[in-house]
N, C-alpha and C positions, 0 to 999 in steps of 0.2 A: 356485144362484149360479153364476156364469160363469168361475170360476177366479181364480188370482192373477196379478198383474204380477210377473215375477222381479225380485229386488232388483238384480240386474246392470244393469237397464235405467236405474238411477238414479245409477250411478257417474258423476262428473263428468269431463268431457273435458279432455284436456291443453290448458293454455292458456286455460281458462275464466276470465272476467272476473267481478269483483263479490264480494260477501260470501258466505259459505258459504250463507246464506238464499237469496240470489238464485240461486246456481248450483244449488241443489237444486230450487228452484221451476221453473228453466228446464229442468232434466233431466226433472222429471215432466210438464211440458207437452209437452216434445218426445217423450217416450215415448207420451203420449196421442195426439198429432197425427200422429206418422210411423209408428205401428205399428197393428196390427189390434185394438187394444184395444176391447172392447165395453162398453157401459154395464152397470154391475153388476160388472165385475171388480174384485176386492179389491186394495188396496195393502197392502205391509207394515204392520205395527203400528209405532207411533212408536218403541217400545223396540227392537224388531228392526232397523228401518232404521237407527236411531242407532248401535246397536252394530256393524252391518255397515259403515257408512261412517265410523266413527270420529268422530262429532260429537255434540253434546249432544242429548238427547231434546226439550228445549225448542225447539231450532232446527227440528226435524222438526215439532214440534206447531204452531208458528207458520207454517210453510209450508203445512201441511195446512188451517189455518184460513183462510188467505189464499186459497187455491185453491178452497176450499168457497164463499168470498164471491163469488169470480169466476165460479162455475158449472162448473168443471172437476171437482170432486170433490163427493161427498155422504156425510154421515155417516149410517149406519143402525143402529138398535138391534140389538145382539147380532151385527152383521156387520161392524163396524169402518167403515173408509173405503173408498168404492168410486168408480170412475168414474162420474160423473153423466150422465144422459140429456140434459142441457142444456149439454154442451160447446159453447163459442162457435162453433167451426168445426172441420171435419176436412179434412185434406189429401187431395185425391183422387189416386189412383195413375194416372199419365198412361200411355196406351199407348205401347209402344216406339216405334211409328212416328211419334208426334207429339212425342217428346222430344229428337230430334236437330236438326240443322241442315236448312233447306229448301233447295231448288235455286233459289230466287228470286233473281234477278240484282239485288242492291240498287244496284250501281254505275249501272244505268240509271234507277233511282228517285231517287237522291240527287243534288242539284245539284252541278255541278263546283265545287269551292271550292279555293283555293290551299292547299296543306299548310302547316301551322305550321312555320316556320323556326327560330324562336327561343323556346326553352322552358326556363325555369328547372327544373331536376329535382333534387328533394331526397328521399333515401330515406325511406320511411314508417317505418322503424325507427331514425330518428336518434338516438332516446333511448338506443339500445343502445351508441352510441359514447361513448367516454371524453371525447373533445374535440370537441365539435360546434360549430366556428365557423360557424354558419349564421345567416342573417337572417331574421326574420319569424316566429319562434317565440317563446313566452314561457316565462318561469321561473315554475312554479306555486308555488314557495315564496314568491314576492313577492305573491301574490294573496290578498285576504281572502275565503276561501271561506265562512266564517260570515256575513259581511256579504252576499255574494251569495245565500246561502241564505235569509236573512231577507227580502231583497228579493223572492225568487221566492215566498216565503209570502204576502207582501202581495199580489202580482200575482195568485196563485191563490186568494186569500181570498175569501169571500162577496161582500164589497162591490164587489171589482173583476171578479169572474168573469163575472157577466152581461154587463157591458158588453163585455169583452174577447173573450167567446166569439161575438159576433155578427160578420158581414161587414161590415167598414168600406166596402165598396164603392170601393176605390181611396184612401180617406182614410188618414191616419197617426194614431198615438197623439197626441192633443192635448197630453198630458203631457210626451211626449219632444220634440216640436216646440217647446213653449213653453220648455224647457230650453235647447234648441239656440239658439233665438233671443235668449233673455235671458242666457245665461252663455256657452256655447261660442263662438259667433261674435263677441260683443263682445270676448273675450280676444284675437282676431285683428284687432280694429278694424273688424269687419264689422257692419253693421246691416242686418237683413233682416226682412221680414213673414212670418207663416206661409205665405202663398200663394207665397213665393219660395223655399220649402225642401221637399225631397222626400226621405224616407228611403229608403234603398237597401240592397240585400244586399252591403254593402262598397262601397268606392270603385270596384272594377273594374265593377260593376254600373251605377254612375253613367257611367263612361267608355263603356261599350258603348251605353247609350241616347243619350248625347251624340253619339257618332259616327254612331250609327244614323239620328239626326234630322238632323245637320248636314253630314255628308260627302256629296260628289257628284263625279261624274267630272270637273267642270270647276272644282273648288275644291282648290287646292293646300293640302296639310297639311304642317306642319314640326314636327318633334320633335327631341328631343335625342340626340346620339351621342358617347360611349356613353349609353345611357338604359335605361328600363324596357322590357323585350321585349314586354310587353303591349300597350304603346302602339303599337308597329310592327304587331304582329299583328292588333290590332283594326282599324287602318287598312286593312290588307292584305285583311282578310276584306270590308271594305266597298268594295273595289277603288277606294280613294281614291289618287290621285297624291300621292306623299309624298317630301318632301326631309328629309335627316338633317343636322343642323347640328352641327359639333363644338363641344363645350363647352370652356371653359378654366377658370381658377381662379375665375372670376366666373359660371360657368354658361353658359347660352345668351346670345350676344352679339346684340341686337336689330339691330346695324348690318349684320349679314350675312344678314338675311332676304331671300329673293328678292322682288322687286317684285310678283309675282303671288300672294303668300301670301294665304290666305283663313281658315286655321285654325292655331293654334299650340298645341301640348301641351307644357307645361313644368313642372318642379319646382323652383320658384324658392327654396323654403326649404332643401331638401337634395336636390341632384341624385342621381338613381339611376344609377350606384352611387358616384359619386366624392364625393358630399357636398358639392359646391361650392354656395355660397349667392350668389344673385344680388344685387349691390349695390343699394342703393336708387336711384342714378342710373340703372341699367340698368332697373329696374322702370318707373321713370317714361318712360324713352325707349320701352320696349315699349309702354306704353299710348298714348304720343303717336303712335307708328307705327301702331298699330291704329286710332286715329281718323282719321289721315290717309289710310291706305290701305284702310280698312273691312275689317278682319278681326276675328275672334273669338279668345279665349284660353281654354283649359282649364287651369286651375291645380290641380294635385294637391299638397295640403298634407299629405301622409300622415304626416309625422314631427315636426311643430312641438313636440308635447308632450315630446319627448326633448331639449329644449334645457336642459342642466343647466351648460353653461360660460359662457353668455351668454344675455340675452333673446332670443327668436326676432325676426327682422326683420319689419316690417309685412307682412301678406299682401298679395299683389298685388290681391286683391279689395277690400281696405280702401282702396286708392288709386283705384279705378274709379269714375268719375263718369258713365259712359255705359251701363253694364250690359253691356260687352263681355266680362266675365270670368265663366266658369262654374267655380265653385269646388266641389271635391270634398274631403270628409274622411272619417274613419273612426274608429270606437272599437275596431276590431279590433286594430289595432297597439299601442294602448296598454293595453288590457285583455287580451284573448286572441284569436288569429286565428280560432278557430272561432265567434266571436260573429257575424260577418258583418253587423254593423250599421253602416252608413255613412249619408252625406247628400250631397246636392248643393244648391247655392245659386246661383240664377241669376234673371234676369228672369221675372216672373209668366208671360208668354206661353210661354216655353220650358219652365218647370216644369209648365204645365198640359198641354203635349204630351208631355212625359216621363211624366207621370202617367197619361195615357191608354194610352201605349205599355206602361208598367209593368203596368197593369190587365189587359191581354190576355196578358201573360206570366206573373205570379204574383199578380195583384190587389193585394197589399201584403205587406210583410214580416210574420211572425207577431205578433200583437197582443200576446200575453203577453211574448214576447221583448223587444219594444219597451218595454213597461211595466216590466219587471224592469230594463232599462238605465236607463229614466227615473228609477225609485226609487234606484238605485245612484248616480246622477249627483245627484240632488236632495238626498239625505239626507248628502252629503259624503263618501261612500266613495270616490268617484272621485278627488277632490282628494287625499285621503290616500294613495290607491295611487299616484298620480303623484309625490308626494313621496318615497315608499319606492323607486319605480322609478328616478328620476332620481339619487338617492343611490347605488343599486347601480350604476347604468350609469357613473356618474362614477368610481367605484373601479375597476371593470373596465377602463374606457378607460385610466385611468392605468397600470394593470398591463400592458395590452397595449403602450402606447407604450414603457414601460420594458424590456419584454422584446424588443420589435422593434429597439430601439436596440443591442442587443448582437448582432444579426444583420446580414447583408448585404441583408436584405429592406428595401425602401424604402416608406414611407407615401406613395403617390401622389396620395391624396385623403381628406380627412376633413372632416366637418362642423364648422365653426368653433364653432357653439353647442352641439355634442353629438352626438346620433344614437345609433345602435345598431350602427355597423359601420365598418370602415376599408377603404379601396381600396389594395391593395398591388400593388407591381410587384416580380416575382422578379428574380433575376440574369439577365445577358444569355443568350439562347437558351433560357430557362426555357419550358417548355409548361405552362401551368397545369392543362390537362385532363389530361395524363399525370401532372403532380404530384398532383393530387386523387385519381387512381386508386391511385397508389402509397401515398398517406397513409392509405387505408382499411386497409391492412395494419397500421398504427399506431393504429387506432381514432380517426383524426383525419378530420373533415369540413371541407373548405373549398368555397368557390363558384367554380369557374373563370370567367374574365372574358369568355370567347369570346361568350357568349350575349348580352351587354349592347351589343355592337357590330353594327351593320348589315353592315359589312365589317371583320371583325376582323383585326388584325395576325397574321402567321404565322411563327414560332409567337406565341401570345398569352401574354405573361408576366404578365398582370394577373389579380388574383383578389380576390374579397371575404371579409373575415373579420368575421362577426357576433359579437357578444359578449353577447347577450341572454339566452342559454341556458347558456352554460359557466360552471362554478363558478369563483370567484376562485382558489381554490387550484391549479386545473388549467391556468390560463392560461400561466404561465412554461414549464411542460413542454410544452404543446401547441405554443407558439411555437418551442420548441427542436427539436421533431420536424420541424415544417414547414421550418425553416431547414436542418436536416440533409439531409432529401430534396431540397430545392431547390438545394443546392450539391453534393450527392452525385452 
């Protein structure tokens, strides 16, 4: 026998995630892969390890059984459990000379690209803050985890596995495409064939491919100001000439478009970040100008499901009779941001080119994730989730408005149909970036407004307050803390 693995090798690390069973399994695998353990080295008995770690013997037994089935461990008569000779892989120790940085000049290899100027930054530990007024994250307590788990079981079941384990060669899950065409899009008044829809890794993936295919040095692009920073940065990356059009209470005004405009990127349902909704008359005017002056429109309909105060206005795409609108949507905002399942809807020739571009980047989004989403939609779980979400956001919005009414903070913009954030203007002289930094001392997170402007006011008094993640009971106190810092 080759000796024992010391029990201390299996102590859980600080901050380890998962159940005790998961943590212990990870610790054993780590000990085998990262140390010089040899096949045949004995592990502690289940009783001894359980006693030393202060966990149940059954937990240790289950972990040993699982790792035996995976080929990491082996049960031998009269010897107990040992390291198996069939360990899936072992980490090689790299020579010191190869483990550090090289002297290679990467600047000479990498293309010269304009640095990103506008980036929304949110701390990774936002959950540790008591008052997280940030947009774009979800409240896990509103999500039906059991329903999602059941949909995952279906997608990973025998009936679906063989189909979804294959390479679709650029195609998308037909079940998800069918649901998008028959349910999601008709709710926005949009009729589309399967060859006019492409599944993407979120709406940003759709935007990137659209700009990559359509932007050119001789085509002026126009987008909103203030607006979504990634619109500006994607155009900048493509070296596209860009004009930034100031929005008002009706969003982007088509009458102000430069005559040489060839591409317009717009959020007509809810402007980012003001929430302004483009009136129907402006939508029609924008389409008329597009036909007259021969330009295309990219419509980001990112937040239409959050309409809890009034029905959403018709999508720009639903009014399009010439195929000039490229429509992008996403399930990531309404379900959870880590999902990264979106879609783009456009004329078949553009979708075909986008599919070809996507196929050399990532072939297609993961098949099983598409199918899980499709089941969640088709079985009615999505609709039930949206009802819960709207009810919760409506209550939180009311609390936000009530609390803000008692302060000198002004609501400078809010989606009339609902949404999940408010655009706030602080008192005269307020610098929202400095305010955000100071509020962290109070465990409060806000989003400074400077990043949403191409040329921000100095100082910038605007900031965004999201209410999708903060608990209802914490809203009044959180607003009080913001107002105190803003006026102090």
